[in-house]
C-alpha positions, 0 to 999 in steps of 0.5 A: 144139854142146852144149859151146859157151857161149852168151850172150844177145844183148841189143840193141834190136830183138833177141828171143831170139837167142844168140851165141858169139864166134869172133873180134871186131874188133881196134881195135889192128890196124883189123880190123873183122871178126867171126865168130859162131855164132848160135842162134835158138830158135823165134820169135827174131829179130834187129834190122832193120839195114844192112850196112856190109860183107859178111856171110856166113851158113851155116845149120848147123841148122834154118831161117833166115827172111829179111825178104824172104820167103825161108827158108834150110835147113841147108846154105844159104849166104846172102851179103849185100853192103854196103848191104843191109838185112834182119831175120833170124828163125827160126820153127822155130829154127836155128843159123848161122855168121855172118861180117861184114867190117864192122859193121852198123847198126840201122835 
């Protein structure tokens, strides 16, 4: 994944997370889904948020830490349903494929 162009994700509550957009919501068709590659350097974290739709996260490398205390290693699939609330981080660093069917809202 060295040829991927990463962008710093600047948003309140996020620290150090970078992303690469695979596809984005399309207002013309009403599609709200988004596909992202996320890179968490060691110590990076997302914001605390609530999902309005489904989120699927596949850990491609490293270890992803969930605010509920679970850690997910390379190859783990994490599925969050509508209404779920969490904050994701990585003490050791990780890369994740994230797909959301609808947006998330900061909480």
